[in-house]
ZADO-1210 file (C-alpha; in nm, 4 decimals, padded with zeros to 6 digits):
<atoms>
<atom x="-00.0057" y="01.4344" z="03.6730" code="MET" pos="1"/>
<atom x="-00.1420" y="01.2121" z="03.9454" code="THR" pos="2"/>
<atom x="00.0998" y="01.0029" z="04.1544" code="ALA" pos="3"/>
<atom x="00.0102" y="00.6954" z="03.9446" code="THR" pos="4"/>
<atom x="00.0748" y="00.8786" z="03.6163" code="GLU" pos="5"/>
<atom x="00.4027" y="01.0226" z="03.7369" code="ALA" pos="6"/>
<atom x="00.5279" y="00.6850" z="03.8496" code="SER" pos="7"/>
<atom x="00.4796" y="00.5320" z="03.5070" code="ALA" pos="8"/>
<atom x="00.7772" y="00.6100" z="03.2807" code="VAL" pos="9"/>
<atom x="00.6810" y="00.6111" z="02.9206" code="HIS" pos="10"/>
<atom x="00.9434" y="00.5513" z="02.6495" code="ARG" pos="11"/>
<atom x="00.9311" y="00.7712" z="02.3415" code="VAL" pos="12"/>
<atom x="01.1153" y="00.7014" z="02.0116" code="LEU" pos="13"/>
<atom x="01.1812" y="01.0377" z="01.8523" code="LEU" pos="14"/>
<atom x="01.2872" y="01.0362" z="01.4882" code="VAL" pos="15"/>
<atom x="01.4080" y="01.3455" z="01.2985" code="ASP" pos="16"/>
<atom x="01.7089" y="01.4189" z="01.0776" code="ASP" pos="17"/>
<atom x="01.7276" y="01.7798" z="01.2131" code="ASP" pos="18"/>
<atom x="01.9559" y="01.7726" z="01.5185" code="SER" pos="19"/>
<atom x="01.8286" y="02.1117" z="01.6435" code="ALA" pos="20"/>
<atom x="01.4692" y="01.9913" z="01.6307" code="VAL" pos="21"/>
<atom x="01.5687" y="01.6662" z="01.8086" code="LEU" pos="22"/>
<atom x="01.7398" y="01.8537" z="02.0878" code="ALA" pos="23"/>
<atom x="01.4440" y="02.0857" z="02.1384" code="MET" pos="24"/>
<atom x="01.1870" y="01.8039" z="02.1408" code="MET" pos="25"/>
<atom x="01.3989" y="01.5904" z="02.3715" code="ILE" pos="26"/>
<atom x="01.4147" y="01.8740" z="02.6191" code="GLN" pos="27"/>
<atom x="01.0409" y="01.9265" z="02.6112" code="GLY" pos="28"/>
<atom x="00.9566" y="01.5578" z="02.6433" code="LEU" pos="29"/>
<atom x="01.2005" y="01.4944" z="02.9259" code="GLU" pos="30"/>
<atom x="01.0528" y="01.7911" z="03.1100" code="ARG" pos="31"/>
<atom x="00.7278" y="01.5951" z="03.1009" code="LYS" pos="32"/>
<atom x="00.9086" y="01.2960" z="03.2551" code="LYS" pos="33"/>
<atom x="00.9242" y="01.0904" z="02.9374" code="PHE" pos="34"/>
<atom x="01.2228" y="00.8674" z="02.8657" code="GLU" pos="35"/>
<atom x="01.3377" y="00.9700" z="02.5167" code="VAL" pos="36"/>
<atom x="01.5370" y="00.7661" z="02.2656" code="VAL" pos="37"/>
<atom x="01.6423" y="00.9724" z="01.9621" code="ALA" pos="38"/>
<atom x="01.7093" y="00.8447" z="01.6104" code="ALA" pos="39"/>
<atom x="01.8362" y="01.0710" z="01.3307" code="SER" pos="40"/>
<atom x="01.7631" y="00.8366" z="01.0389" code="SER" pos="41"/>
<atom x="01.5065" y="00.5851" z="00.9171" code="VAL" pos="42"/>
<atom x="01.7583" y="00.3047" z="00.9421" code="THR" pos="43"/>
<atom x="01.8399" y="00.3766" z="01.3021" code="GLU" pos="44"/>
<atom x="01.4727" y="00.4071" z="01.3889" code="ALA" pos="45"/>
<atom x="01.3930" y="00.0689" z="01.2323" code="LEU" pos="46"/>
<atom x="01.6791" y="-00.0899" z="01.4252" code="ARG" pos="47"/>
<atom x="01.5455" y="00.0572" z="01.7512" code="ARG" pos="48"/>
<atom x="01.1932" y="-00.0624" z="01.6825" code="ILE" pos="49"/>
<atom x="01.3243" y="-00.4132" z="01.6132" code="ALA" pos="50"/>
<atom x="01.5257" y="-00.4363" z="01.9329" code="THR" pos="51"/>
<atom x="01.3521" y="-00.2130" z="02.1918" code="GLU" pos="52"/>
<atom x="01.0003" y="-00.1452" z="02.3252" code="SER" pos="53"/>
<atom x="00.8316" y="00.1981" z="02.3159" code="PHE" pos="54"/>
<atom x="00.5101" y="00.3508" z="02.4308" code="ASP" pos="55"/>
<atom x="00.5227" y="00.6415" z="02.1806" code="VAL" pos="56"/>
<atom x="00.6615" y="00.7117" z="01.8375" code="LEU" pos="57"/>
<atom x="00.7057" y="01.0667" z="01.7108" code="ILE" pos="58"/>
<atom x="00.8573" y="01.0769" z="01.3626" code="THR" pos="59"/>
<atom x="00.9122" y="01.3366" z="01.0927" code="ASP" pos="60"/>
<atom x="00.7566" y="01.2398" z="00.7602" code="LEU" pos="61"/>
<atom x="01.0160" y="01.3761" z="00.5206" code="HIS" pos="62"/>
<atom x="01.3752" y="01.2638" z="00.5676" code="MET" pos="63"/>
<atom x="01.6605" y="01.2390" z="00.3142" code="PRO" pos="64"/>
<atom x="01.7491" y="00.8729" z="00.3866" code="ASP" pos="65"/>
<atom x="01.5885" y="00.5875" z="00.1991" code="PRO" pos="66"/>
<atom x="01.2358" y="00.5468" z="00.3324" code="GLY" pos="67"/>
<atom x="01.0470" y="00.8082" z="00.5262" code="ASP" pos="68"/>
<atom x="00.8330" y="00.8599" z="00.8356" code="GLY" pos="69"/>
<atom x="00.5577" y="00.6473" z="00.6865" code="PHE" pos="70"/>
<atom x="00.8006" y="00.3558" z="00.6774" code="THR" pos="71"/>
<atom x="00.8833" y="00.4073" z="01.0428" code="VAL" pos="72"/>
<atom x="00.5170" y="00.4397" z="01.1423" code="VAL" pos="73"/>
<atom x="00.4253" y="00.1237" z="00.9516" code="SER" pos="74"/>
<atom x="00.7119" y="-00.0682" z="01.1153" code="ALA" pos="75"/>
<atom x="00.6016" y="00.0461" z="01.4592" code="MET" pos="76"/>
<atom x="00.2377" y="-00.0350" z="01.3936" code="ARG" pos="77"/>
<atom x="00.3213" y="-00.3899" z="01.2904" code="HIS" pos="78"/>
<atom x="00.5928" y="-00.4530" z="01.5524" code="SER" pos="79"/>
<atom x="00.4423" y="-00.2732" z="01.8483" code="GLN" pos="80"/>
<atom x="00.0713" y="-00.2103" z="01.7618" code="PRO" pos="81"/>
<atom x="-00.0236" y="-00.0619" z="02.1039" code="ASN" pos="82"/>
<atom x="00.2311" y="00.2230" z="02.0760" code="ALA" pos="83"/>
<atom x="00.0928" y="00.5754" z="02.0195" code="LEU" pos="84"/>
<atom x="00.2195" y="00.6997" z="01.6830" code="THR" pos="85"/>
<atom x="00.2449" y="01.0629" z="01.5745" code="LEU" pos="86"/>
<atom x="00.3576" y="01.1710" z="01.2281" code="LEU" pos="87"/>
<atom x="00.5027" y="01.5223" z="01.1868" code="VAL" pos="88"/>
<atom x="00.4834" y="01.6957" z="00.8485" code="SER" pos="89"/>
<atom x="00.5599" y="02.0410" z="00.7186" code="GLY" pos="90"/>
<atom x="00.2878" y="02.0295" z="00.4503" code="TYR" pos="91"/>
<atom x="-00.0297" y="02.2093" z="00.5530" code="PRO" pos="92"/>
<atom x="-00.2512" y="01.9994" z="00.3234" code="ASP" pos="93"/>
<atom x="-00.1271" y="01.6702" z="00.4678" code="VAL" pos="94"/>
<atom x="-00.4553" y="01.6070" z="00.6433" code="GLN" pos="95"/>
<atom x="-00.6332" y="01.5647" z="00.3127" code="GLY" pos="96"/>
<atom x="-00.3507" y="01.4478" z="00.0844" code="ALA" pos="97"/>
<atom x="-00.2357" y="01.1701" z="00.3144" code="MET" pos="98"/>
<atom x="-00.5579" y="01.0465" z="00.4654" code="ALA" pos="99"/>
<atom x="-00.4446" y="00.6871" z="00.4104" code="ALA" pos="100"/>
<atom x="-00.1611" y="00.7361" z="00.6557" code="ILE" pos="101"/>
<atom x="-00.4156" y="00.7975" z="00.9268" code="LEU" pos="102"/>
<atom x="-00.4937" y="00.4260" z="00.9020" code="LEU" pos="103"/>
<atom x="-00.1527" y="00.3608" z="01.0482" code="GLU" pos="104"/>
<atom x="-00.0667" y="00.6745" z="01.2445" code="ALA" pos="105"/>
<atom x="-00.2788" y="00.7918" z="01.5415" code="ASP" pos="106"/>
<atom x="-00.2331" y="01.1587" z="01.4614" code="GLU" pos="107"/>
<atom x="-00.0634" y="01.3958" z="01.2182" code="ILE" pos="108"/>
<atom x="00.1065" y="01.7049" z="01.3604" code="VAL" pos="109"/>
<atom x="00.1618" y="01.9991" z="01.1230" code="ILE" pos="110"/>
<atom x="00.4770" y="02.2143" z="01.1369" code="LYS" pos="111"/>
<atom x="00.5417" y="02.4579" z="01.2794" code="PRO" pos="112"/>
<atom x="00.4163" y="02.3584" z="01.6218" code="PHE" pos="113"/>
<atom x="00.4841" y="02.4597" z="01.9801" code="GLU" pos="114"/>
<atom x="00.6931" y="02.2034" z="02.1708" code="ILE" pos="115"/>
<atom x="00.4858" y="02.2622" z="02.4800" code="GLY" pos="116"/>
<atom x="00.1625" y="02.1827" z="02.2971" code="ARG" pos="117"/>
<atom x="00.3103" y="01.8726" z="02.1400" code="LEU" pos="118"/>
<atom x="00.4437" y="01.7327" z="02.4666" code="THR" pos="119"/>
<atom x="00.1128" y="01.8037" z="02.6374" code="GLU" pos="120"/>
<atom x="-00.0701" y="01.6285" z="02.3528" code="LEU" pos="121"/>
<atom x="00.1497" y="01.3255" z="02.3929" code="VAL" pos="122"/>
<atom x="00.1042" y="01.3180" z="02.7681" code="ARG" pos="123"/>
<atom x="-00.2748" y="01.3382" z="02.7398" code="GLU" pos="124"/>
<atom x="-00.2951" y="01.0749" z="02.4711" code="ARG" pos="125"/>
<atom x="-00.0661" y="00.8326" z="02.6612" code="VAL" pos="126"/>
<atom x="-00.2454" y="00.8784" z="02.9920" code="VAL" pos="127"/>
<atom x="-00.5905" y="00.8252" z="02.8488" code="HIS" pos="128"/>
<atom x="-00.4973" y="00.5770" z="02.5802" code="ARG" pos="129"/>
<atom x="-00.6966" y="00.2558" z="02.5748" code="LYS" pos="130"/>
<atom x="-00.5646" y="-00.0405" z="02.3787" code="PRO" pos="131"/>
<atom x="-00.7869" y="-00.0936" z="02.0784" code="SER" pos="132"/>
<atom x="-00.8189" y="-00.4002" z="01.8630" code="LYS" pos="133"/>
<atom x="-00.7172" y="-00.3109" z="01.5057" code="ARG" pos="134"/>
<atom x="-00.8525" y="-00.4931" z="01.2070" code="ALA" pos="135"/>
<atom x="-00.6367" y="-00.7802" z="01.0899" code="ASP" pos="136"/>
<atom x="-00.4222" y="-00.6840" z="00.7987" code="LYS" pos="137"/>
<atom x="-00.4321" y="-00.8631" z="00.4650" code="GLU" pos="138"/>
<atom x="-00.1854" y="-00.8981" z="00.1889" code="SER" pos="139"/>
<atom x="-00.2632" y="-00.7557" z="-00.1577" code="VAL" pos="140"/>
<atom x="-00.2941" y="-01.1083" z="-00.2964" code="GLY" pos="141"/>
<atom x="-00.5459" y="-01.2084" z="-00.0259" code="ALA" pos="142"/>
<atom x="-00.7524" y="-00.8951" z="-00.0987" code="ILE" pos="143"/>
<atom x="-00.7572" y="-00.9648" z="-00.4718" code="LEU" pos="144"/>
<atom x="-00.8702" y="-01.3239" z="-00.4100" code="LEU" pos="145"/>
<atom x="-01.1418" y="-01.2104" z="-00.1699" code="ARG" pos="146"/>
<atom x="-01.2602" y="-00.9402" z="-00.4114" code="CYS" pos="147"/>
<atom x="-01.2116" y="-01.1296" z="-00.7373" code="SER" pos="148"/>
<atom x="-01.5842" y="-01.1266" z="-00.8255" code="ASN" pos="149"/>
<atom x="-01.6198" y="-00.7534" z="-00.7514" code="SER" pos="150"/>
<atom x="-01.3000" y="-00.6845" z="-00.9570" code="ILE" pos="151"/>
<atom x="-01.4536" y="-00.8599" z="-01.2562" code="VAL" pos="152"/>
<atom x="-01.7831" y="-00.6724" z="-01.2118" code="GLU" pos="153"/>
<atom x="-01.6091" y="-00.3372" z="-01.1776" code="ALA" pos="154"/>
<atom x="-01.3920" y="-00.4123" z="-01.4818" code="TRP" pos="155"/>
<atom x="-01.7009" y="-00.5018" z="-01.6825" code="LEU" pos="156"/>
<atom x="-01.8730" y="-00.1786" z="-01.5812" code="ALA" pos="157"/>
<atom x="-01.5699" y="00.0212" z="-01.6990" code="ARG" pos="158"/>
<atom x="-01.5398" y="-00.1793" z="-02.0172" code="ALA" pos="159"/>
<atom x="-01.9048" y="-00.1111" z="-02.1042" code="LYS" pos="160"/>
<atom x="-01.8388" y="00.2593" z="-02.0779" code="ARG" pos="161"/>
<atom x="-01.5525" y="00.2343" z="-02.3302" code="SER" pos="162"/>
<atom x="-01.6578" y="00.3433" z="-02.6767" code="SER" pos="163"/>
<atom x="-01.3511" y="00.1616" z="-02.8205" code="GLU" pos="164"/>
<atom x="-01.4300" y="-00.1724" z="-02.6665" code="LEU" pos="165"/>
<atom x="-01.8033" y="-00.1479" z="-02.7451" code="ASN" pos="166"/>
<atom x="-01.7381" y="-00.1323" z="-03.1171" code="LEU" pos="167"/>
<atom x="-01.7806" y="-00.5080" z="-03.0896" code="ILE" pos="168"/>
<atom x="-02.1150" y="-00.6142" z="-02.9400" code="PRO" pos="169"/>
<atom x="-02.0594" y="-00.8959" z="-02.6842" code="LEU" pos="170"/>
<atom x="-02.2556" y="-01.0511" z="-02.3987" code="SER" pos="171"/>
<atom x="-02.1222" y="-00.9932" z="-02.0450" code="ASP" pos="172"/>
<atom x="-01.9736" y="-01.3436" z="-02.0353" code="GLN" pos="173"/>
<atom x="-01.8069" y="-01.2970" z="-02.3736" code="GLU" pos="174"/>
<atom x="-01.6781" y="-00.9556" z="-02.2664" code="ARG" pos="175"/>
<atom x="-01.5108" y="-01.0771" z="-01.9488" code="THR" pos="176"/>
<atom x="-01.3585" y="-01.3741" z="-02.1310" code="GLY" pos="177"/>
<atom x="-01.0832" y="-01.5294" z="-01.9198" code="HIS" pos="178"/>
<atom x="-01.0593" y="-01.2271" z="-01.6835" code="LEU" pos="179"/>
<atom x="-01.1564" y="-01.4260" z="-01.3652" code="PRO" pos="180"/>
<atom x="-00.8673" y="-01.6629" z="-01.4295" code="ARG" pos="181"/>
<atom x="-00.6271" y="-01.3772" z="-01.5025" code="LEU" pos="182"/>
<atom x="-00.7141" y="-01.2238" z="-01.1604" code="VAL" pos="183"/>
<atom x="-00.6548" y="-01.5628" z="-00.9951" code="GLU" pos="184"/>
<atom x="-00.3199" y="-01.5913" z="-01.1715" code="ASP" pos="185"/>
<atom x="-00.2242" y="-01.2458" z="-01.0465" code="LEU" pos="186"/>
<atom x="-00.3103" y="-01.3387" z="-00.6886" code="ALA" pos="187"/>
<atom x="-00.1023" y="-01.6552" z="-00.7274" code="LEU" pos="188"/>
<atom x="00.1965" y="-01.4482" z="-00.8429" code="ARG" pos="189"/>
<atom x="00.1612" y="-01.2252" z="-00.5366" code="LEU" pos="190"/>
<atom x="00.1658" y="-01.5262" z="-00.3039" code="SER" pos="191"/>
<atom x="00.5067" y="-01.6391" z="-00.4376" code="ARG" pos="192"/>
<atom x="00.8386" y="-01.5490" z="-00.2690" code="PRO" pos="193"/>
<atom x="00.9849" y="-01.2031" z="-00.3196" code="ALA" pos="194"/>
<atom x="01.1176" y="-01.1147" z="-00.6603" code="ALA" pos="195"/>
<atom x="01.4648" y="-01.2170" z="-00.7756" code="THR" pos="196"/>
<atom x="01.7091" y="-01.0003" z="-00.9714" code="ASP" pos="197"/>
<atom x="01.5628" y="-01.1277" z="-01.3016" code="LYS" pos="198"/>
<atom x="01.4117" y="-00.8813" z="-01.5475" code="ASP" pos="199"/>
<atom x="01.0668" y="-01.0273" z="-01.4609" code="SER" pos="200"/>
<atom x="00.9372" y="-01.3056" z="-01.2377" code="ASP" pos="201"/>
<atom x="00.6133" y="-01.3316" z="-01.4316" code="ALA" pos="202"/>
<atom x="00.4495" y="-01.6735" z="-01.4457" code="ILE" pos="203"/>
<atom x="00.3158" y="-01.8549" z="-01.7493" code="PHE" pos="204"/>
<atom x="-00.0592" y="-01.7931" z="-01.7710" code="SER" pos="205"/>
<atom x="-00.2619" y="-02.0428" z="-01.9752" code="ALA" pos="206"/>
<atom x="-00.5555" y="-01.8067" z="-01.9229" code="ALA" pos="207"/>
<atom x="-00.3634" y="-01.5208" z="-02.0854" code="ALA" pos="208"/>
<atom x="-00.2792" y="-01.7357" z="-02.3857" code="VAL" pos="209"/>
<atom x="-00.6422" y="-01.8521" z="-02.4204" code="ALA" pos="210"/>
<atom x="-00.7581" y="-01.4920" z="-02.3766" code="HIS" pos="211"/>
<atom x="-00.5474" y="-01.3760" z="-02.6727" code="GLY" pos="212"/>
<atom x="-00.6917" y="-01.6471" z="-02.8984" code="LYS" pos="213"/>
<atom x="-01.0466" y="-01.5571" z="-02.7894" code="LEU" pos="214"/>
<atom x="-01.0045" y="-01.1845" z="-02.8481" code="ARG" pos="215"/>
<atom x="-00.8753" y="-01.2512" z="-03.2023" code="PHE" pos="216"/>
<atom x="-01.1796" y="-01.4682" z="-03.2855" code="ARG" pos="217"/>
<atom x="-01.4096" y="-01.2015" z="-03.1313" code="GLN" pos="218"/>
<atom x="-01.2606" y="-00.9392" z="-03.3653" code="GLY" pos="219"/>
<atom x="-01.0580" y="-00.7355" z="-03.1124" code="TYR" pos="220"/>
<atom x="-00.7697" y="-00.5260" z="-03.2381" code="THR" pos="221"/>
<atom x="-00.4308" y="-00.5220" z="-03.0613" code="PRO" pos="222"/>
<atom x="-00.5108" y="-00.1696" z="-02.9357" code="ALA" pos="223"/>
<atom x="-00.8303" y="-00.3024" z="-02.7742" code="MET" pos="224"/>
<atom x="-00.6257" y="-00.5686" z="-02.5909" code="LEU" pos="225"/>
<atom x="-00.3991" y="-00.3013" z="-02.4503" code="VAL" pos="226"/>
<atom x="-00.6960" y="-00.0817" z="-02.3501" code="HIS" pos="227"/>
<atom x="-00.8732" y="-00.3581" z="-02.1558" code="GLU" pos="228"/>
<atom x="-00.5427" y="-00.4441" z="-01.9830" code="SER" pos="229"/>
<atom x="-00.5125" y="-00.0805" z="-01.8717" code="ARG" pos="230"/>
<atom x="-00.8719" y="-00.0945" z="-01.7388" code="ILE" pos="231"/>
<atom x="-00.7742" y="-00.4035" z="-01.5389" code="LEU" pos="232"/>
<atom x="-00.4878" y="-00.2269" z="-01.3675" code="GLN" pos="233"/>
<atom x="-00.7104" y="00.0756" z="-01.2863" code="VAL" pos="234"/>
<atom x="-00.9766" y="-00.1563" z="-01.1432" code="THR" pos="235"/>
<atom x="-00.7244" y="-00.3495" z="-00.9258" code="ILE" pos="236"/>
<atom x="-00.5796" y="-00.0302" z="-00.7809" code="PHE" pos="237"/>
<atom x="-00.9318" y="00.1011" z="-00.7225" code="GLY" pos="238"/>
<atom x="-01.0072" y="-00.2219" z="-00.5263" code="THR" pos="239"/>
<atom x="-00.6979" y="-00.1737" z="-00.3096" code="LEU" pos="240"/>
<atom x="-00.8059" y="00.1834" z="-00.2362" code="GLN" pos="241"/>
<atom x="-01.1458" y="00.0625" z="-00.1196" code="ILE" pos="242"/>
<atom x="-00.9718" y="-00.1894" z="00.1120" code="ASN" pos="243"/>
<atom x="-00.7099" y="00.0423" z="00.2570" code="LEU" pos="244"/>
<atom x="-00.8217" y="-00.0191" z="00.6105" code="GLU" pos="245"/>
<atom x="-00.7381" y="-00.3890" z="00.5958" code="SER" pos="246"/>
<atom x="-00.4300" y="-00.3520" z="00.3716" code="LEU" pos="247"/>
<atom x="-00.0840" y="-00.4506" z="00.5045" code="ASP" pos="248"/>
<atom x="00.1103" y="-00.1363" z="00.4129" code="PHE" pos="249"/>
<atom x="00.4498" y="-00.3011" z="00.4663" code="SER" pos="250"/>
<atom x="00.3852" y="-00.5127" z="00.1558" code="LEU" pos="251"/>
<atom x="00.2096" y="-00.2472" z="-00.0553" code="LEU" pos="252"/>
<atom x="00.4987" y="-00.1041" z="-00.2614" code="LEU" pos="253"/>
<atom x="00.6546" y="-00.4424" z="-00.3727" code="PRO" pos="254"/>
<atom x="00.3077" y="-00.5833" z="-00.4395" code="ASP" pos="255"/>
<atom x="00.2104" y="-00.2838" z="-00.6538" code="VAL" pos="256"/>
<atom x="00.5291" y="-00.3355" z="-00.8559" code="MET" pos="257"/>
<atom x="00.4393" y="-00.7044" z="-00.8907" code="THR" pos="258"/>
<atom x="00.0894" y="-00.6213" z="-01.0076" code="ILE" pos="259"/>
<atom x="00.2253" y="-00.3902" z="-01.2791" code="ALA" pos="260"/>
<atom x="00.4794" y="-00.6499" z="-01.3945" code="ASP" pos="261"/>
<atom x="00.2269" y="-00.9411" z="-01.3932" code="GLU" pos="262"/>
<atom x="-00.0532" y="-00.7510" z="-01.5720" code="VAL" pos="263"/>
<atom x="00.1975" y="-00.6440" z="-01.8360" code="ASP" pos="264"/>
<atom x="00.3273" y="-01.0017" z="-01.8665" code="ALA" pos="265"/>
<atom x="-00.0295" y="-01.1341" z="-01.9118" code="GLN" pos="266"/>
<atom x="-00.0855" y="-00.8724" z="-02.1814" code="LEU" pos="267"/>
<atom x="00.2381" y="-00.9787" z="-02.3551" code="THR" pos="268"/>
<atom x="00.1314" y="-01.3462" z="-02.3490" code="GLN" pos="269"/>
<atom x="-00.2181" y="-01.2583" z="-02.4725" code="SER" pos="270"/>
<atom x="-00.0803" y="-01.0412" z="-02.7502" code="MET" pos="271"/>
<atom x="00.1654" y="-01.3141" z="-02.8540" code="ASP" pos="272"/>
<atom x="-00.1126" y="-01.5645" z="-02.8659" code="SER" pos="273"/>
<atom x="-00.3345" y="-01.3205" z="-03.0570" code="TYR" pos="274"/>
<atom x="-00.0660" y="-01.2657" z="-03.3213" code="MET" pos="275"/>
<atom x="00.0082" y="-01.6389" z="-03.3611" code="LYS" pos="276"/>
<atom x="-00.3600" y="-01.7080" z="-03.4073" code="THR" pos="277"/>
<atom x="-00.3868" y="-01.4293" z="-03.6589" code="MET" pos="278"/>
<atom x="-00.0849" y="-01.5769" z="-03.8458" code="GLY" pos="279"/>
<atom x="-00.2431" y="-01.9239" z="-03.8587" code="LYS" pos="280"/>
<atom x="-00.5691" y="-01.7734" z="-03.9762" code="SER" pos="281"/>
<atom x="-00.4010" y="-01.5862" z="-04.2536" code="ALA" pos="282"/>
<atom x="-00.2077" y="-01.8963" z="-04.3616" code="ALA" pos="283"/>
<atom x="-00.5168" y="-02.1159" z="-04.3705" code="ALA" pos="284"/>
</atoms>
């Protein structure tokens, strides 16, 4: 190291539930003149991130406590975006299987590794690191609103490839029905406060009710209603995958659960409206 590099003490948050690994890595990092703070659990790591400042995070991916290394990396990225983040994993295929994590972590280190090589990697990356402006993160709801037109288009393309749905010939406008409004209702649900302890926090959707009536009049069967709802979920998750780079990962899991709940609730309301309309038609 140069005199300037040696004079700068860089703080490292080291997270691993294996005490032997922690001790070995601490020794190697301190030999390179890093100041090391060790955490043996996700909870402790998150507390440290919230109350202290670090230049580097090195965390194991798989730990027995609730959460994992991805949670720690995501928390560090949002709280201290200029920190160097390294994720350690024992799975050799992690480079391909977890490519999305690279959007949050700077590097993935595969076990087993040599402590000397790891510490040298950290030293080199810290010394030559230049702060980079990361893309602003968006909530799932914001992405759905921004991409609402493309969601409808992608859904329509999938629906046109469905032999079941195409048993009934419809124009594109007739086929999409109230789908644009359903997507807007979903985004509105995602913008509301976090879920309560109720069975479901689904909102009433006038569009879902109108959609059920429309589908009955168009000759849809209940199975077709379910099928197009499934296509909607697949299309939404595909849209999120396309927008991974701008996605706020800290909100991803609860928002995905909300999407599943809301789409199912919309289907329930559409189905109820469909059945009521069918009952009235039979009674007439």
